[in-house]
N, C-alpha and C positions, 0 to 999 in steps of 0.2 A: 423416511429411515435411510442413515447412511452407511455407506460402503463400510466406513472405517468404525472398527469397535472404540477406537481410543483417539480423537485428535489433539494433538497439542498448539501449544503457541509458539510460533519463530519470529524470531525479531533480527531486523536485517537493517544495521544502521554504521556511523562512521562517513568520514569526509571522501570515501574511496569512490569510486566508479564502480557500481554492477550491482546495487541495491534492488533496484527494480526488474534488472537482468535475471539475477539468481530467483525471485517472486516468481518470474514467468516461467523460466527453467521447470518450475515447480508445477506449475500450471500445465504446461505441455507434457510432464512426467504423468499427471493426474489423468488428461485426457487419454494415454497411452493405456492406462489400467482401469479405463471405466469409470472415474471419478466424475464427479460435478462440478467444476470449478467456477466462480465469480470472480471479479475483479473490480475493484473501485478506486480510482485517481483522485485523492485530492490535491488540490492545487495544480490540475493540469487541466488543458480546456481544447487542445487542439486533435481533434478525431482521425486527422491526417497521419498522424505518427504511425510510423511502420508495425508497432506493437499494437494498435488498437485495429489496423485493419487485418493485421493476419489473426486474433484472438476473434474478431467479428467474424472474419473468413471460416473458423473453425468450429461456429456458433457458441463461444463463451460470452455469457455477458458481460458488460463492459459499460461502466457508468465514468463520466468523468464529473466531478464537483468542483473545479476551479474557474476560473473568471479568466479573462482574454488580457491578463496585467499580471506582472509578476507583484508579489507582496513584499513591501519592505518595512522593516523592523520598526516602528514607531510612528508607521502611519499607514496602521490597519484599519479599514471602511467598515462601515457596518455593513456593506454590502458583503466587504469578504467575511466577515463573522455569519452573515446569515447564510452564504452559501457554502460554507463549512458545516453550519449546523443542521442545513437539509442534509448535505452528503454524510455525515454521522446519523442521522435517523434512517437514512438509506443503507447504511451498513451496517447498522444494526439490525433490521427488516434481512438483509441478506443472511448473516448470522443465523439468526435466531428461526428461520423460515422452515428449515428442515429441506431445503430443495438443493442445498451445496454441499458437499464434504470439504471443500475447501476454498476458502474467502480469503483473498489477497486485499488489503488495503494499504494501497499502495500511498507513502507522502503522508501518511497520517504521522509520523514522529514530527514532519516539518508543522505541519500545521498544530501541533500541539505547542513546540517552539515559538512560532507566531502566537500564540494563544487564541487561536481562532477554536479550538477545540479542548474543552477541559481535561485535565487528567485524570482527575475522578472519573469521569463518563467513561475514559477509556478503560480504567482497574475494572470497573463495573462491568462493563462487557467482556472481558477476558473473564472475570471472578463466574458470571452467570452464563458463559460459553455453552451450549449444547456439548456434550460427551463426544459425538461422534463428529465434528467440524475442527477440521485442522485450520488455526488462524494464523496468516501471515501479515505481518506488519513490517511499513519498510519508513525508513527516512532518518536525515541526518541529525545528530545530537540527541538521542533518546535519552530520559533523565535517569537517574539510578533507581528510582521506584517503577517505573516500566521494566527495564532490566531484570530487578528483582522478582518481577510478576511475570515474567513469561518461563517457556520451558527452555526453549533454546535461544540465546544470542549472540550474533555474528556482528563483528563490527570491520567493516570494509575501510582498509586504511590504505591511503596512499603511497606507494614507495617512488612511482615516476609516472611523469602523466605528459602528454604529448601536448595539452591545452599551457602548459608551462612555457612552450616555445611557441606560444601562437594559433596552434590549431584550431581552429572552430568547430564547433560539433556539424557532425557529419550524418546526412540521411541515411538509414539501414543499420547505422554503427551505433550512435548515440540519442537516436530517436527515429 
């Protein structure tokens, strides 16, 4: 039984930094209020990233469903599709289990963009989500159909970024 009377569907998209960070801020807030969060990351496969280490230490179930390489548009492999399909099945199980009040599906939108997960499957997951589950979906390039299906959509838009000056991703800040 969920502690939430009503759970909504939130979407964080856009080309700006902060989508995963915002979703994990909700996980931290949920923990502080006694809720039961879980996180599943598509297209990520490094258990040493700071958020994974911290969440695991806090007792939050985290699963990564990516492989150890970047997915390249036009060069998606059967292995990439299989990993995403397995991840989506696990995501559906998390949402429908009744064990979690908040489920974050990080980079699911990116998996949609690379056609690793069918949009209709995501729309069906949203439509059939249990009432007491808050569902958070992140990733760049959200399609209009997804934006229309969620309750809250936020676009992260870059105004200025130090990456443009050649600064590389830094441990503890970007990962």
